[in-house]
C-alpha positions in Angstrom: 25.6 131.0 25.2 27.1 129.4 28.3 30.5 127.8 27.9 30.0 125.1 30.5 26.7 123.5 31.7 26.6 120.8 34.4 23.9 118.3 35.0 23.2 115.1 37.0 23.3 116.3 40.6 20.7 114.9 42.9 20.0 113.4 46.3 21.7 110.0 46.7 22.0 107.6 49.6 25.4 107.0 51.2 27.2 104.3 49.4 25.5 105.0 46.2 26.8 106.1 42.8 26.2 109.1 40.6 27.5 110.5 37.3 27.7 114.1 36.6 28.0 115.5 33.1 29.4 118.8 31.8 28.6 120.0 28.3 31.0 122.5 26.8 31.0 124.7 23.8 33.0 123.6 20.8 35.6 126.3 21.3 36.7 125.0 24.6 37.9 121.8 23.0 39.1 123.4 19.9 41.7 125.5 21.8 42.7 122.4 23.8 41.5 123.5 27.2 42.2 121.2 30.1 39.0 120.5 32.1 38.3 119.8 35.7 35.8 119.3 38.4 35.8 121.3 41.6 33.3 121.2 44.5 32.3 123.6 47.2 30.3 122.9 50.4 28.6 125.8 52.3 31.0 127.7 54.4 34.0 126.0 52.8 36.5 126.9 50.1 36.2 125.5 46.6 38.3 122.4 46.3 39.8 120.5 43.5 38.2 117.1 42.6 39.6 115.8 39.4 41.2 117.0 36.1 41.7 115.7 32.6 43.9 116.9 29.8 42.6 118.0 26.4 43.6 114.7 24.9 42.2 112.7 27.8 45.5 111.0 28.2 46.3 112.5 31.6 44.2 112.7 34.7 44.6 113.8 38.3 42.6 113.4 41.4 42.4 114.8 44.9 43.5 112.1 47.4 40.1 111.7 48.9 38.5 111.0 45.5 41.0 108.8 43.9 39.7 105.3 43.5 36.1 106.4 44.0 35.8 109.0 41.2 36.6 108.7 37.5 36.9 111.7 35.2 36.5 111.1 31.4 36.3 113.1 28.3 34.5 112.8 25.0 35.7 115.4 22.5 33.2 114.3 19.9 30.4 115.2 22.2 32.1 118.2 23.8 31.6 116.8 27.2 33.3 115.5 30.3 31.8 113.3 33.0 32.5 112.5 36.6 31.6 109.0 37.7 31.3 108.8 41.5 30.8 105.7 43.6 30.9 104.9 47.3 29.5 108.3 48.0 29.7 109.7 51.6 27.9 112.5 53.3 31.2 114.4 53.2 30.8 114.5 49.4 27.8 116.7 49.6 28.6 119.9 47.7 27.9 121.9 44.6 30.0 120.4 41.9 31.5 122.8 39.3 32.8 122.0 35.8 35.8 124.2 34.9 38.1 124.8 31.9 41.5 126.4 31.8 44.6 127.0 29.7 47.1 125.4 32.1 50.0 123.8 30.3 49.2 120.4 31.8 46.2 120.0 34.1 44.0 122.5 35.8 44.1 121.7 39.5 43.8 125.2 41.1 41.0 127.7 40.9 43.5 130.4 39.8 44.0 128.5 36.6 40.3 128.4 35.6 39.1 130.5 32.7 35.5 129.3 32.7 33.2 128.0 35.4 29.9 126.2 35.0 27.0 127.2 37.2 27.3 124.1 39.4 25.1 121.1 40.1 24.1 120.1 43.7 25.0 116.7 45.0 23.5 115.7 48.3 24.5 112.5 50.0 22.2 111.3 52.8 22.9 108.9 55.6 
C-alpha cells in the first residue's frame, strides 16, 4: 500500500489553473505528519513549493509560489490539495507530495519521511 498518491497533473496553457491532489494513508494523519508539495524539473534539484501543518492552521510557501498557489488539507478525506493559478512555463515540473515528522512545517527534503511518485505538470506557451 502506497502512503502517498498524487493525481491531477496534466498539460495546461500558460495563465491557466490546475489543482493537484494527494491522497494519504490514514496513518500519516493519525501520527500528525506535516505535509508538503515539492517539485523537480529535469536537470534541476527538487525544490520546496508549499507546506501545511497537521492541523492545517499553519502554511508556508516558496516566494515564487506565494499568492499563486494555495495548499489545503482535509483530514477527514486523508488528502491535501495544491491549487495553482497564473501558471507559467517555469512551473513545469514533476510535483511530489511529501510527509514528514518535522516539529513545525516540512520545508526541506531532508525532513521528508514519505514521498509520492509524482505527477507531471506541463505548462505550455
